[in-house]
MARFI-438102 format. One record per atom (N, C-alpha, C, O): residue in three letters; x, y, z. Coordinates in steps of 0.2 Angstrom, whole numbers, plus 5000, padded with zeros to 4 digits. Each point is the difference from the previous one (the first is absolute). Example, Ala and Ser with C-alpha at 12.3 -4.5 7.8 and 13.67 -1.06 7.14 Angstrom:
<vexros>
Ala506649725039Ala499650065000Ala500450065000Ala500549995003Ser499350064993Ser500450065001Ser499650055003Ser500350065001
</vexros>
This chain:
<vexros>
Met491748314882Met500650045003Met500350054995Met500149984994Glu500050085008Glu500350054995Glu500749984999Glu500349985005Arg499950034989Arg500749984998Arg500250054995Arg499950004994Asp500550055008Asp500250064996Asp500749994998Asp500550025003Leu499649954991Leu500649984997Leu500150054994Leu499849994995Thr500650065006Thr500150064996Thr500650004996Thr500549995003His499550014991His500650014996His500350075001His499750055000Ser501049955001Ser500350065001Ser500749994998Ser500449985004Pro499850044990Pro500749994998Pro500550045003Pro500649995000Lys499250075003Lys500550055003Lys500249975007Lys499549995004Val501150014997Val500349985007Val500250065004Val500450034997Pro499349985009Pro500250065004Pro500750005002Pro500349945000Glu500050125001Glu500750005002Glu500149965007Glu500549985002Ser498950025002Ser500149965006Ser499949935000Ser500049975005Ala500050004989Ala500049934999Ala500549965004Ala500650035000His499349925003His500449965004His499949935000His499449984999Pro501149975000Pro499949935000Pro499549985005Pro500150015006Gly499449954992Gly499549975004Gly500149935002Gly500449974996Arg499350015009Arg500249935002Arg499349965000Arg499550034999Trp500549905003Trp499449965001Trp499650004993Trp499450025000Trp500949954995Trp499749994994Trp500349944996Trp500649985002His499149994993His500349954996His499750004993His499550034999Ala500949954996Ala499850004993Ala499549944999Ala500149955003Ile499550074993Ile499549954998Ile499950004992Ile500550024997Glu499049945000Glu500049994993Glu499950074996Glu499850055003Asp500349954991Asp499850054995Asp500450075002Asp499850055000Asp500849945003Asp500550055002Asp499650055005Asp500250065000Arg499449915004Arg499750045005Arg500449985007Arg500449955000Ile499550095005Ile500249995007Ile499450005004Ile499550044999Gln500649935007Gln499450005005Gln500350035006Gln500549985003Cys499150075000Cys500250035006Cys499849955006Cys499549985000Asp501050015004Asp499949955006Asp499950045007Asp500149975005Leu499850104994Leu500050045007Leu499449995003Leu500049995006Cys499450014991Cys499350005003Cys499649954997Cys500149974995Pro499350015008Pro499649954998Pro499650014993Pro499749964997Arg500450105000Arg499850024994Arg500349964994Arg499749984995Asp501050005006Asp500449964996Asp499950034992Asp499949964996Cys500250115004Cys500050034993Cys500549974995Cys500549995002Lys499249994992Lys500449984995Lys500150054995Lys499550024997Leu501150005001Leu500150064996Leu500449994994Leu500549975000His499250064995His500450004993His500550065001His500050045004Ala500449964991Ala500550055000Ala499750075000Ala499550014996Gly500750035008Gly499850075001Gly499450015005Gly499850055001Gln499949895000Gln499450005005Gln500250025007Gln500549975002Arg499050065001Arg500050015008Arg499549965003Arg499549984997Gly500650005009Gly499649965004Gly499450045002Gly500050064999Ala499549915005Ala499450035002Ala500250065005Ala499750055001Cys500949955002Cys500350055005Cys500250064996Cys500150055003Phe500149944991Phe500250054995Phe500750025001Phe500350044996Val500149935009Val500750025001Val500549954999Val500650015000Arg499149934998Arg500549944999Arg499949994992Arg499449984998Gln501150024998Gln500050004993Gln500549954997Gln500549995002Asn499249974993Asn500549964996Asn500450044995Asn499750034995Val500949985006Val500550034995Val500549954998Val500449985004Asp499550014989Asp500549954997Asp500149945004Asp500549975001Gly498950005001Gly500049945003Gly500249995007Gly500149955003Arg499950115001Arg500250005007Arg499550055003Arg499850044997Met500249955010Met499550045004Met500450065002Met500650005002Ile499050064997Ile500350065002Ile499550045005Ile499450004999Leu500950025007Leu499650055004Leu500150074998Leu500550025000Thr498950014998Thr500150074996Thr500050055005Thr500150064998Thr499849935009Thr499950065004Thr500550005006Thr500050035005Tyr500549934994Tyr500650005005Tyr500350075001Tyr500250034995Gly499849995011Gly500450065001Gly499650064999Gly500250065000Arg499149934999Arg499650064999Arg499450005004Arg499749945002Ser500050115001Ser499550015004Ser499550054998Ser500150054997Ser499249935005Ser499550054999Ser500050055006Ser499650055000Gly500849955005Gly500150055005Gly500249975007Gly499949945001Phe500450115003Phe500249985007Phe499650045005Phe500050064999Cys499849915006Cys499750045006Cys500349975006Cys500149945001Ile499950105004Ile500149975007Ile499350005004Ile499750055000Asp500249895002Asp499349995003Asp500149975007Asp500549985002Pro499050025002Pro500049975006Pro499949924998Pro499649984996Ile500749985008Ile500049934999Ile499349975000Ile499849954997Glu499750095007Glu499449985001Glu499650004994Glu499449974999Lys500850074996Lys499750014993Lys500049944996Lys499749994995Lys500849965006Lys500149944996Lys499449954999Lys500049984994Pro499650015011Pro500050015007Pro500449955004Pro499949944998Leu500650085006Leu500349955005Leu500050035007Leu500250065001Asn499449915003Asn499950025007Asn500549975005Asn500050025006His500349934992His500449965005His500850004997His500349955002Phe499850094994Phe500750004997Phe500350075001Phe499950054996His500449965010His500450065002His499550064999His500150054996Pro499349955008Pro499550055000Pro500350075001Pro500550015004Gly499250044992Gly500250075001Gly500650024996Gly500250064999Ser500149894997Ser500650024997Ser499850024993Ser499549994997Ala501050045000Ala500050034993Ala500249954995Ala500549965001Ile499250044993Ile500249954995Ile500050034993Ile499550044998Leu501149954999Leu500050034993Leu499749954995Leu500249954999Ser499350084998Ser499549964995Ser500150014993Ser500150064998Phe499949894998Phe500050024993Phe499749944996Phe500049945003Gly499950074991Gly499749954995Gly500350014993Gly500350054999Thr499549914996Thr500150014993Thr499450014997Thr499650055001Ala500249914994Ala499450004996Ala499849934999Ala500449954999Gly499050044999Gly499749934998Gly499849965006Gly500150025006Cys499649924992Cys499749955005Cys499949944997Cys499850004994Asn500249945010Asn499949944997Asn499349975001Asn499849954999Leu499850105005Leu499349985001Leu499650064996Leu500350054998Ala499049945001Ala499650054996Ala499450025005Ala499549994997Cys500650035009Cys499550015004Cys499650064998Cys500350064999Lys499049935000Lys499650054998Lys499950065005Lys499750054998Phe500549945008Phe499950055005Phe500750035002Phe500050035006Cys500549964990Cys500650035002Cys500050075003Cys499850044997Gln500549975009Gln500150075003Gln500650044997Gln500050065002Asn500449904995Asn500650044997Asn500149984993Asn500549994997Trp498950025000Trp500049974993Trp500450054995Trp500249974995Asp499950095007Asp500450054995Asp500749975000Asp500450024995Ile499849945010Ile500749985000Ile500049924998Ile500449994995Ser499249975008Ser500049934999Ser499849984993Ser500249954997Lys499350105000Lys499849984993Lys500350044995Lys499949994994Ser500650055008Ser500450044995Ser500449964995Ser500349955002Lys499650074992Lys500449974994Lys500550054997Lys500350004995Asp499750065009Asp500450064998Asp500750005004Asp500050025005Met500549954992Met500650005003Met500350075002Met500550015004Asp499350044992Asp500250075001Asp499850025007Asp500350055002Arg499249925001Arg499850035007Arg500549985005Arg500050025006Leu500549944992Leu500549985005Leu500550055000Leu500649994997Leu499350065007Leu500450065000Leu500749995004Leu500550034998Asp499449945008Asp500650005004Asp500449934998Asp499849955000Ala500950074999Ala500449944999Ala500549995006Ala500250055003Ala499849894999Ala500449995006Ala500349935000Ala499649954999Ser501050045003Ser500349945000Ser499949975007Ser499850045005Pro500249894996Pro499949985007Pro500450035005Pro499850015006Gln500950004993Gln500450045004Gln499850075002Gln500050025005Gly499750014989Gly499850075001Gly499350005005Gly500050055004Ile499649904995Ile499450005005Ile500249995007Ile499850035005Ala500749924996Ala500349995007Ala500350065003Ala499950025006Asp500550024990Asp500350065002Asp499450055002Asp500150045005Ala499449974991Ala499550045001Ala499649995006Ala499850045004Ala500149894998Ala499649995006Ala500550025006Ala499750025005Val500949974995Val500450025005Val500050085001Val500050035005Ala500150004989Ala500050085000Ala499350035003Ala500050055003Tyr499549914995Tyr499350035003Tyr499849975006Tyr499550025003Gly500949945000Gly499949985007Gly499449945000Gly499749995005Ser500249984990Ser499549954999Ser500449935003Ser500549984997Gln499149995007Gln500349935003Gln499949944995Gln500349955000Ser499250064995Ser499849954996Ser499950034993Ser499950064999Val500149894996Val499850024993Val499449954998Val500049945001Ala499550094996Ala499449964998Ala499950004992Ala500150054997Phe499849895001Phe499949994993Phe499250004999Phe499749955003Thr500050104995Thr499350015000Thr499750044994Thr500450004995Tyr499050025006Tyr499650044995Tyr499849954994Tyr499450004998Asn501149964999Asn499849954996Asn500349945002Asn500450005005Asp499549944993Asp500249945003Asp500749984999Asp500250004994Pro500250005011Pro500849994999Pro500249934997Pro500549994998Val499049965002Val500249944997Val500250004993Val500449964997Ile499350094999Ile500150014993Ile500750034999Ile500249994994Phe500150045011Phe500650034999Phe500549975005Phe500450035003Ala499549904998Ala500449975005Ala500750015000Ala500450005005Glu499950004989Glu500750004999Glu500350075003Glu500550005004Tyr499150054995Tyr500250075002Tyr499950005008Tyr500450035003Ala499049944999Ala499950005007Ala500549965004Ala500250035006Ile500049924992Ile500549965003Ile500650035001Ile500350005005Asp500050034989Asp500650035000Asp500050065005Asp500550025003Thr498950024997Thr499950065004Thr500049975008Thr500350045004Ala499449914997Ala500049975007Ala500749985002Ala500250025006Leu500249954990Leu500649995002Leu500550065001Leu500350005005Ala499650054991Ala500350065001Ala499850035007Ala500450035003Cys499049974998Cys499750035006Cys500349975007Cys500250035005His499849904994His500249965006His500850025002His500250005005Glu500250014989Glu500750025001Glu500050075004Glu500550015004Arg499050034996Arg500050065003Arg499650005007Arg499950055003Gly499949894999Gly499649995006Gly499250034999Gly499750015005Ile500149994989Ile499350024999Ile499649944998Ile500249954996Arg499250045008Arg499549954999Arg499650014993Arg500050054997Thr499749895001Thr499750014994Thr499349965001Thr499949955003Val499650084993Val499349985001Val499749994993Val500050054996Ala499649905003Ala499649994994Ala499350015001Ala499749965004Val500050084992Val499250005000Val499849974994Val500150034994Thr499649915006Thr499949964994Thr499349965001Thr499749995005Ala500149994989Ala499449965000Ala500249925000Ala499649965001Gly501150035000Gly500249935001Gly499949964994Gly500049945001Tyr499950084993Tyr499949964994Tyr500649994996Tyr500250034996Ile500249915007Ile500749994998Ile500149925000Ile499749975005His500750004991His500149935000His500549995006His500350045002Pro499749905001Pro500449985005Pro500750015000Pro500450035004Glu499949954990Glu500750014999Glu500350075001Glu500450025004Pro499350034992Pro500250075001Pro499850035007Pro500350045002Ala499249935000Ala499750025007Ala500649995005Ala500150045005Arg500249904995Arg500549995005Arg500650055000Arg500250025005Glu500050004989Glu500550055000Glu499750075002Glu500450045003Phe499149984995Phe499750065001Phe499850015007Phe500250065003Phe499549905000Phe499850015007Phe500649995005Phe500050025006Ala500549944992Ala500650005004Ala500450075000Ala500450015005Ala499450034991Ala500350075000Ala499650055003Ala500250065001Met499249925002Met499650055003Met500049995007Met500049945003Asp499950115001Asp500050005007Asp499250005003Asp499949975005Gly499750064991Gly499350005001Gly499650004994Gly500350024994Ala499149965006Ala499550004994Ala499350015003Ala499849975005Asn499850064991Asn499350005000Asn499749984994Asn500250024995Val499549925006Val499749974994Val499350014999Val499649995005Asp500150034989Asp499350024999Asp499749944998Asp500049974995Leu499650005010Leu499549944999Leu499450034998Leu499650025004Lys500249984989Lys499550054998Lys499349975001Lys499550045000Ala500549905001Ala499349975002Ala500149935002Ala500649975000Phe498949995001Phe500149935002Phe499649954996Phe499849955002Thr500150074991Thr499749964995Thr500450004994Thr500250064998Asp499849894999Asp500450004993Asp499650044995Asp500350034995Asp499049975006Asp499650034995Asp500250085000Asp500050034995Phe500150005011Phe500250075000Phe500650014997Phe500150044996Tyr500449925006Tyr500750004997Tyr499950004992Tyr500450044996Phe499349915001Phe499949994993Phe499750064997Phe500250024995Arg499250005007Arg499650054997Arg500250075001Arg500050044995Leu500349985011Leu500150065001Leu500850025000Leu500250065000Cys500249895000Cys500750015001Cys500449964994Cys500650024999Gly499149944997Gly500349964995Gly500649955003Gly500549994997Gly499349985009Gly500549965003Gly499649945003Gly499449994999His501049985006His499749945004His500250015007His500550035002Leu499149945003Leu500150015007Leu500549965003Leu500450025003Gln499649914994Gln500549955004Gln500750025000Gln500449995005Pro499950044989Pro500750025000Pro500250055006Pro500550005002Val499050044999Val500150055005Val500049975007Val500450025004Leu499149944997Leu500049965007Leu500749965001Leu500250005005Asp500049974989Asp500649965001Asp500650055002Asp500449985004Ile499650084993Ile500650045001Ile499950035008Ile500550015003Leu498950014999Leu499950025007Leu500349955005Leu500450015004Ala499449924995Ala500349955004Ala500749995000Ala500449995005Tyr499950024988Tyr500750005000Tyr500450055003Tyr500549995004Ile499350074996Ile500350065003Ile500049995007Ile500550015004His498949974999His499950005007His500449945003His500350015006His499749934991His500349945003His500749994998His500449965004Glu499850074990Glu500749984998Glu500550054999Glu500549994997Thr499350075005Thr500550064999Thr500050045007Thr499649995004Ser500950054996Ser500050055006Ser499750064999Ser500050055004Cys499749964990Cys499650064998Cys499450015004Cys499649965001Trp500350105002Trp499450015004Trp499450014996Trp500150044995Leu499349935006Leu499550004996Leu499450045003Leu499849985006Glu499850064990Glu499450035002Glu499549994994Glu500350004994Ile499150005007Ile499549984994Ile499550065000Ile499850025005Thr500050004989Thr499550054999Thr499549984995Thr500149974995Thr499350045007Thr499449984995Thr499650074999Thr499750025005Leu500250004989Leu499650064999Leu499349974999Leu499949964996Leu499750075008Leu499349975000Leu499650054995Leu499950065001Ile499849904994Ile499650044995Ile499249985001Ile499949945000Pro499750115000Pro499349995002Pro499749954994Pro500050014994Gly499749945009Gly499749954996Gly500449954996Gly499849964996Lys500950055005Lys500449954996Lys500449955004Lys500149954998Asn500250085008Asn500449955004Asn499950025007Asn500449985005Asp499050054997Asp499950025007Asp499549965004Asp499750035005Ser500049924992Ser499549965004Ser500349975006Ser500649985001Pro499050025005Pro500349975006Pro500249934999Pro500549985003Ala499249984993Ala500249934998Ala500750004997Ala500449965002Glu499750084993Glu500750004997Glu500550035005Glu500649975000Ile499350085004Ile500550025005Ile500149955005Ile500649995002Lys498949975000Lys500249955005Lys500449954997Lys500549975003Ser499450014991Ser500449954996Ser500750025000Ser500549965001Leu499650104997Leu500750035000Leu500350005006Leu500649985001Ala499150055004Ala500350005007Ala500149935003Ala500649995003Asp499049964996Asp500149935002Asp500649974997Asp500449975003Trp499750054990Trp500649974997Trp500650035003Trp500549975001Val499550105000Val500650035003Val500249975006Val500649985002Ala498950015003Ala500149975006Ala500249935000Ala500549985004Arg499349984992Arg500149934999Arg500749994997Arg500449965002Glu499750074992Glu500649994996Glu500650045002Glu500649984999Leu499350085003Leu500650055002Leu500050015008Leu500650005002Gly498950005001Gly500050015007Gly499750065002Gly500050054996Pro499849965011Pro499750065002Pro500450065000Pro499750065001Gln501049944999Gln500450055001Gln500150044993Gln500450065001Val499449924994Val500150044994Val499550064999Val499449985000Pro500850085000Pro499550065000Pro499650004993Pro500349984995Leu499150035006Leu499550014994Leu499750065000Leu499750035005His500450014989His499750074999His499449994996His500049974994Phe499450065008Phe499550014995Phe499950074998Phe500050055005Thr500149974989Thr500050074998Thr499450024995Thr499749954997Ala500250115003Ala499450034997Ala500150014992Ala500550034999Phe499149954997Phe500050014993Phe499750074999Phe499550025003His500850014992His499750064997His499949994992His500549974997Pro499050065000Pro499949994993Pro500650024996Pro500250065001Asp500049904994Asp500650014996Asp500049964994Asp499749955000Trp500750074996Trp500249964994Trp499449974996Trp499650054998Lys500349895002Lys499449974996Lys499449995004Lys499549974998Met500650045009Met499449995005Met499850075003Met500050005006Asp499950054990Asp499850065003Asp499350015001Asp499750065002Asp499949894997Asp499350005001Asp499749975007Asp499450005001Leu501149985003Leu499849975006Leu500150055006Leu500450054999Pro499349955006Pro500150055006Pro500649985004Pro500349944999Pro500050115004Pro500549985005Pro499849955005Pro499449995002Thr501149985001Thr499949955005Thr499750035007Thr500450055002Pro499049945000Pro499850035007Pro500549985005Pro500249945001Ala499950105004Ala500449995006Ala499749945004Ala500449965003Ser499050034997Ser499749955003Ser500249934998Ser500049955003Thr500150054990Thr500249934997Thr500749985003Thr500149945001Leu500350114999Leu500749995003Leu500049975007Leu500349965002Thr499350085002Thr499949985007Thr499749935001Thr500249965004Arg499350024992Arg499749935000Arg500649954998Arg500049955003Ala500450074992Ala500549954998Ala500549995005Ala500249945001Arg500050115002Arg500550005006Arg499749955005Arg500449965003Arg499050054999Arg499749965005Arg500049934998Arg500149955004Ile499750034990Ile500049934998Ile500749975000Ile500049955002Ala500550094996Ala500749975000Ala500249995007Ala500449955002Ile499450105003Ile500249995007Ile499749945003Ile500349965003Asp499150034995Asp499649945003Asp500349944997Asp499949945003Ala500450064991Ala500349944997Ala500749985003Ala500349954999Gly499950105006Gly500649985004Gly500650044998Gly500549995003Leu499450064992Leu500650044998Leu500150055006Leu499650035002His501149994999His500250045006His500050074998His499950055004Tyr500349964989Tyr500150074998Tyr499650024994Tyr500349984994Val499250055006Val499650014995Val499850084999Val499950035005Tyr500250004989Tyr500050075000Tyr499550024994Tyr499949974996Thr499950105005Thr499650034995Thr500550054997Thr500450035003Gly499549994990Gly500450054997Gly499650044995Gly499449984998Asn500950085000Asn499750054996Asn499450035003Asn499650034996Val500349975010Val499550035004Val500350035007Val500549975002His499250075001His500150025007His499749965004His499450005001Asp500949955003Asp499849955004Asp500549995005Asp500449954999Ser499650085007Ser500549995005Ser500049935002Ser500649985001Glu498949995001Glu500049935002Glu500349964995Glu500449955002Gly499350054992Gly500349964995Gly500750014998Gly500349964996Gly500050105006Gly500750014998Gly500549985006Gly500650014999Thr499149975007Thr500449995006Thr500249935000Thr499749954999Thr500950045004Thr500349945001Thr499949985007Thr500250045005Phe499449914997Phe499849985006Phe500449945002Phe500249964996Cys500050035010Cys500349945003Cys499549955000Cys499550005003Pro500749944994Pro499549945000Pro500049975007Pro499549965001Gly500950065003Gly500049975007Gly499650035005Gly499549975003Cys500650104997Cys499650045005Cys499550054997Cys499750045004Gln500449974989Gln499650044996Gln500150085002Gln499650044998Ala501049975004Ala500350075001Ala500150034993Ala500249974996Ala499650095003Ala500250044994Ala500750025000Ala500250055004Leu500249924992Leu500750015000Leu500250054995Leu500550045001Ile499249964993Ile500250054995Ile499350034997Ile499749964997Glu500250105005Glu499350034998Glu500250044994Glu500450044999Arg499249954995Arg500050034994Arg499450034998Arg499449985001Asp500650084995Asp499550034996Asp500250004993Asp500450054998Trp499449914998Trp500349994993Trp500749995000Trp500249955003Tyr500250104995Tyr500849985000Tyr500350045006Tyr500650005000Arg499050035004Arg500350045006Arg500049965006Arg499549975002Ile501150025001Ile500049975007Ile499950055005Ile500450045001Arg499149945003Arg499850055005Arg500349985007Arg500150045005His500049894996His500349985006His500449934999His499849964996His500850045007His500449944999His500349975006His500350045004Asp499549904998Asp500249985007Asp500349924999Asp499849965004Leu500650044991Leu500349934999Leu500750004999Leu500350044996Pro500149935009Pro500750005000Pro500349974994Pro499749974996Ala501050045003Ala500349984994Ala500049925000Ala500149974995Asp499950005011Asp500049925000Asp499349974998Asp499949944999Gly499650115000Gly499349984997Gly499649965005Gly499549974999Arg500750045008Arg499649975005Arg499550055003Arg500250055002Cys499249934999Cys499550045003Cys500350025007Cys500149965004Pro499950114998Pro500250025006Pro499649985006Pro500150015006His499349974992His499549995006His499949935002His499949985005Cys500249974990Cys499949935001Cys500649964998Cys500049945001Gly500550094995Gly500549964997Gly499949964994Gly500549964998Thr498950044999Thr499949964994Thr500450034994Thr500150064999Gln500249894998Gln500450024994Gln499650024994Gln499549964998Ile500550105000Ile499750034994Ile500349984993Ile500650015000Ala499149964996Ala500349984994Ala500250064995Ala499650055000Gly501049954998Gly500250054995Gly500850015001Gly500449965002Arg499850104995Arg500750025000Arg500050075003Arg499750054997Phe500649965009Phe499950065004Phe500750025001Phe500549965001Ala499650115001Ala500650035002Ala499850055005Ala499450025001His501150025001His499950065004His499650054997His500150014994Phe499450015009Phe499550054997Phe500250075002Phe500050015006Gly500150034989Gly500150075001Gly499550044998Gly499449995001Lys500750074995Lys499550044998Lys499749974993Lys500449984996Pro499050015004Pro499749974994Pro500150044994Pro499950065000Phe500149914994Phe500150044994Phe499350044998Phe500150064998Gly499449915004Gly499350044999Gly499749984994Gly500249964996Pro499250075002Pro499649984995Pro500250034993Pro499749984995Arg500850065005Arg500150044994Arg500349964995Arg500349955001Arg499750074992Arg500349974995Arg500450054996Arg499850054998Val500949935002Val500550054997Val500349984994Val500449955000Pro499350084994Pro500449984994Pro500750024999Pro500250065003Val500249904994Val500750025000Val500249984993Val499749964996Arg500950075001Arg500349994994Arg500749975001Arg500350025004Leu499949934992Leu500649975001Leu500450034994Leu499850004994Gln500950015007Gln500450024994Gln500149944996Gln500049955002Arg500050074991Arg500249954995Arg500749975002Arg500450045001Pro499649894998Pro500749985001Pro500550014995Pro500649985000
</vexros>
């Protein structure tokens, strides 16, 4: 497993007291945020690069700073059952606590250059910006928000005070204790279930599968946070019919058929640029396997696939929300979430549907606080 513990005596101006750590022998501290359990000498940063031992205490070095803000469609997270068609203010920081060789946002998640964090914003400033831009939600995304959990939680609380929902886009690699507070502050989450073998997690991500499965079960069964799952299918790595069936069977058995599952297409990037893009046929096959396993809502992503993007009623099979990538072409689901044709309750968080935000991505800048 890769463990990048880098000495860095300079403390950024954005340093903020960190939580979830304890002192250990030899004047070190251990980070208790995620299963990596990084043990840090003075000046060292954890594998995520943003949590640092400064004078025997944990510091979060990226609090209040972002790699950028954009207004996105909620479907881009991807979330298809969480206020479809709405706009969401999205931002991230830098760093990550996994080491995925296929990272699609590697310029942000693998960055060790704190100077790239150009936008400074307080939690209150982000909530104010969401209101000003007409976004109904704020997403912690681009890099994994569990590594800046203190900042994300404070921002979520500020957003809730303004009536703004919050969404975490995460790999779910977090210990149970911080997870309780983190997901209590989230209204929705899309968790990236990267594969269904520990070998894949260990060799290609520098982590392990079981902690992610535990967090998925925790979110769905013990919180009010709406959950959807995404698996990026990589040719020859995690796309075999047998593995997809095992994954879908686990979701159906341990979480239930109502949890939406997204299969998305890989494109060559970061340290895996020698593989071909995922064929659309692979996604279609995976979707069929998962539906046959009993899942009600299975989607394809990163491709133009109207059927794979459509929300069908599990009762009468009516097409209730038709999508092409991030564009909603037809919406026939009332605010109460009941199919207008047969009355079946559709799982999710729904409201009155007006004009959809559309597929565009709008970069915005926040004033410095």
